[in-house]
N, C-alpha and C positions, 0 to 999 in steps of 0.2 A: 640311513642316518645313524651315526654312532650315539651311544647313550648320553654322554656328557653334552654333546651338541644339542640333542633333543631336549635335554633338561634346561639348558641355557635359553633356548628359543621358547620353551614352555613357560619359563619364569617371566620373561619380558612380555610375551604375548598374553600370558595368564593375568599379569598385572592390568593390561588394557581391558581384557574381558571382564575382570572383576570390577574395575572402575565403571565400565559402561553398563554392566548389569545392575550395579548398585545405584546409579544416578537417578533412575525414576523414583526410587523409594527414599532418596536422601531426605532426612528430617522426619520421615514418616514413623509413627509409633508402631511397635511390633504387632499390636492387635489390628491396626489399620492395614499393615502389610498383608496379613492373612485375609482380611475381608475384601480388600480392593484387588489385590494381585494374586492371592493364593500363594503357592510356592514360588520362590524367586528362581525358577529353573529355566528361564529364557529371557531375552531382551524384551522388556515390557514397553507397551505403548501408553504414554500419558495423555493422549488426546481425549479419551473418554472422560477424563476428570479435569480438563482444562476449564478454568472458570468456576469449578466446583470444589476447590480446595488447593489448587496449584495455579500459580500465575506465571512462573518461569518455565517455559517450555524446555524439554530435554529430548533431543533427537534419539529415537530408538536405535540402540546399538552403538552410540557414540560415547567415547570416553571423555572425561573432564580434566580438571586442573591437576590432580595428582599425577596422571600419566603425562600431561603436557609438560609439567615441571621435570619429570624424569626424562622425557625426550630432549629437553633443553640441555640437560647434563650429558646424556648419552651422545647426542650429536657433537657436543663440545669435546668429549673424550675421544671420539672417533676422528675428529679433525686434528686435534693436537693434545696428546695425552699429558705432555709436560706442562701445558698452559691451560688445562681444562677449566680451572677456576675462573680465569679471565674470560675465556670463551663462553662459559656458562652465564656469567654476568651479562655479557652481550646478548646472548639468546633470551634470557629472562626479560631484558629491556626491550628487545625487538618484539616479543610477544605482547608487550603492553601497549604497543602503538596502534593507533587508528583501527578501532573495531566498531561493530554495530551499536546502535543506541541501547543502553542498558547493560552493556558488557564492559569489563575492564580490559581494554584492548581487545585481543582475540582469545583471552583466557575464558574458559567456560566455567567460571566460578565467581560467586558474588561475595566471597569472604573478605572481610576487611583486612585480615592479617596478610592476605596475598598482595593486595595493592600497596599496603604499607611497606612490606618487605621489598617489593620491586622499586617503589619510589625512593626508599632509603639507599638503594644501590648507587644512585646518582651522587657523584662527588664523595663517595665513601673512601676515605684515604686507606684505611686498613680493611682487610676482607673479613670484617666482623660486624654483623648487624647490631644495631642498638635495640632492635625489636625484641620483645619478650613473649613470643607466641608459643603456645604448647598444645595446639589443636591436633597434632599428628600430620598436618598437611605436608610437611617437608621431610618426613622420615623416608618416603619412597625415593628421595634423591639418591639414596645409597644403592638402589637396585641396579642401575646400569654400571656403577662402579664395581659392585661385587661380581656381576656377570662378566665384565671385562677382565678382571683379575683372576676369577675362577676359584682361587684359594684364599683362605684367611691369612693375613699377615699384618705386621705393624704398619706397613705402607698403606694397605687398604684401610685399616682402622683410622689412620691419620687423614686419609682422603675423605672418609665418611664424616669425621669430626669437622673438618674444614668446610665441606660443602654445605653442611647444615648452618654453620656460622654465617654464611652469606645471607641467609634469610631469617635466622633467629638465633639469639644468644641464650635462649632459655635452657637451663640445665637439663630438664627432662626431655626436651625435644632433641638436644644434642646426643644424649645418652641413647635415646630411642632410635636415632638415625644410625649410630654405630651398631646397635643391637640388630637392627634390620639388615644391615649389610652382612653381619656375621651369620645370621640365620639363613640368608640366601645361600651362602657358601656351604653352610652345614647341611642344608637339604640337597644341594647339588651333589654332595659327597655321599649321601645316604642311599643305600640300595632300596629302591621302592618295592622290590620283590620280597624284602624281609617281612616276616610275619608280624613283627612288632616294631613300632617306632621308637621304643624305649624312651618315652616322653620325659621321665624323671632324669635320665642321663642328659638329655638335650637341655632340659631346664637348668641342670647344674652347670653345664658349660656356659649357658647364657648368663647365669648369675655371675660367673667369674669374669666374663667379658664386661658386664655392667659395672662390677666392682673396679676393674682396671680403668674403665672410662670415667667413672665418678672420681677416682683419685686424680686422673689427668685433668679433668675439668676443674677440680678444686685448686689444683696447682696453677692453672692458667687464669682462673677467675676467682681468686680468694675472697673477693668482696661480694660475690653473688649471694643474694638472700632468697633465691627461689626455694620455696618449701619451708622456709624458716630453719630452725635448728635441726629439724629432722630431715631436711631436704637433701642433704649431702649424699645419702645412700638410699634414696626413696625408690628408684626403679629396681635396684637389686632386691630391696625389701619386698616389692610387689611380686617379683618372681619367686622369692623364697616362700612367700605366703601361698602363691599359686601351686608351687611344688608340694607344700605341706598339706594342702587341702584339695589336691588335684582330683581325687576320686570321691570327694564329698559333695552332696547335693547343693550345699549353700556356698560353693566356691565363688560364684560370680557375685553373689550378694556381699560376700566378704570383700571382694575386690572394690566394689562401690564404696563401702564404708572406709576402706583403706585410702582410696583416692580422695575422699572428702577432707582428709587431713592436709592436703597440699594445694587446694584451690578454693577460690571464693565461690565458684559455682557449686551448687549442691548436686552431687552425683547420685542419681537414683537408679541408673541403668548403665551397665558396662559398655554399651555402645554409644554413649555420649561423647562429644568431641573433646576429650582430654586425653593426652598421650599416656598418662599413668594407668588408665583403665582400658583404653581402646587397643593399645598394642598388646598387652597381655591377653585380652579377649581374642584377638586375631590369632595369637600363638596357641591359645587353648583350643580354638576351632580346628587348627591344623593338626595338633597333637592328639585331639580327642574326637575324631570324625565319627559320624554315624555309620558311614561306610568308607573304606579306604580307597577313595578315588577322587579325582579333581572335582567332578560335577557335584557330588554329594557334599563335599567339604565346603565349596563355595555357596551352594544353595542354602545349607544350614546356617552358615555365618550371616547371610543377608537377612535371615528371618528375624534377627535381633533388631532390625530397623535402625532409625536415627542416622548415625554418620556412616551410611552404607557405602558411599562413594570411596572414602578412604579405607574403610574396613575391607571392602571388596578388592581394592587394589593391593592391599597388604596380603590378604589371604590368597589372592590370585597369584601373586609373585612367589610366595612360599610354596603353595601347593603345586604351582607349575614347575618349580625347581625340584620338587619331590617326585611328582608323577610324570613329568615330561609333556612335550607338545602333543605327542600321539594320543595321550590320554584325555585331551580336551575334546568334548563332543564336536562332531563335524558341523552341526547346526550352529554352534557358537562360533566356530572359526569363520563360517561363511556369513554369519549375521553381524559380525563386528564391522562397523564402518571403518574404512581405511585399513583393513586387515593386511593388504599387500604391503603397505609401507611399514606397518608395525613389524611384520615378519622380516622384511628386508633389514630393518635395524637390529632385530633380534639375531639374525644370521650374522650381521656385521660384528656384533659384540662377541659372538661365539668364535669368530676367527680374528678378532681384534684389529679389524681394518674396515673402513667405510666402503660402501658400494657406489659405483658411479651412477647407477640408475635411481638412487634415492632422490626424492623430491626435496627441494629447499624447505626447511622447517617452517619459516614464516609463511611462505606462500601456501604451503599445504594446510597449516592450521587456520590461516585466514579464510581459505576457501570453505573449510568445514564449518567454522563458526558462522560465516555469512549464510551458508545453506541452512544451518539450524535456525538462525534468526528469521529467514524468509519462511521456513516451514512453520515457525512459531506464530508469525503474523496470520498465516492462513488458518491455523488451528484454533485461534481464539474464537469462541462462539459469539454471535451477535447478541444473544440474550440467553439467560439460563432459566430453566423451567422452575416454577414455584414448587416447593416441597423437597427439592434436592440441592438447593443452594447452601453452601457450607462456608464457614469461615476457616481459613487455613489453620488456625490454632486448634481446631477440633481434631485435625488429622496429623498435623506436623508439630514436632517439638520446636519450641521457641528458643532461639539462641539469645541468652541474656547478655546485655552489655555490661561487662565487668565494671565499667566506670560508675554505674548507678546502683550496684549491689553493695549494701552496707557490709561492714566487716562482721564476721561471726562473733568477734569478741565483744561487740556492742550488742548485748543480748536484747535490749528493748527495741532498737531499730531493726535487728534481725527478725524478731518475732513479728513486728508490724509488717515488715516486707513480705514475709511468708504468708501472713494472714491475708494481705491484700492480693497476693498472687493466687492463693487458693480461691478466694472469693471471685476473682476475675475469671478463673477457669470454670468455676461452677456456673457462673451466669451465662457463659457462652457455649456450654457443653451441648453437643448434639449427638444423636446416634450416628455412628460411622456406617455409611452405606456400603453395600457390595457393588460390584460392577453391574450386576443384574438390575439393581435398583436404579442405577444411573442410565 
């Protein structure tokens, strides 16, 4: 296998691996990740904690919505590269049809921003969503586009820009999607045998891409109020700060404080589901690995907890593009559910044409979701033992509904909201058990 083909396959396959490896810990606090799962160095089984902190079953080794959405775009691109946007819309809508109880169609994700985005595709005259989601869920749509093109260009930048607009018009999500595509091509071009990643050089290039995209966004949507007066160059500002503090111990804390300026949600951890901090965190993990290989990079990134599904998909795509398919551990390749079909599509992207033996996307994903649903029903315990029963909020980060969060500008309401939130957490706090305790 030649080097570039190995890296293309590694990126797409690595995205699915990172997504699947992160799913069991999605929403889990970093301390709980360590106590319940230890190191995230394999596909974890959630059955031991079903009913004791987790209610939504996640099949061991099965990827979720970030990869499913990327598959929708990838299959559309391989079918008709000139009309991939229209084909992507069709695929997104197909995946939303008739799924098991408790699922949005056959998507393996319960995020409101996903079903809103897909619902809004119906009757959408222009290919621009009215949704304003900035959770990072849609940035991975750029991965198949970048792998198909192979090199960065204005055409690829425009495709990444437009594919995000199908699902979200949010300034930060759009810029993040273009940045994701650029970084895939940048890591594809990088020699993984080099002694140094030259992280500051890569960050400087990423800043330039962000600046260009921010200008383009402002021209196309001059009335956008995302991020207020400071929002126009927010993502490039985040990367500039990351570059300036890259080797300082408080760099991730700074990132949280910076992100707080652009969202109603209070950001305490860089792995929370907001693109302004989550995407730079993923890039930091790839550029500052504990050891320069795929496994260590992904394992370390997932130790941050919280939005591990999206974080894993991002890090897996970038690290896979950097280190290649051969560098992914054999046990991870064999442990990934649907590995054969994921690799077939990765190989198809590497040669820019579909393979006849690929399964139909809808039937493939419907079968996987149905299997997860059936396994989940069998895994629910009839009763939980006293002494180990947990409330999900003790282990898992709660996703706040932005509609009920008061503005930070109303200081009285904001202080009262935070006071009640702290009291609620204190009243229900329990000790986090380890698997041995369960």
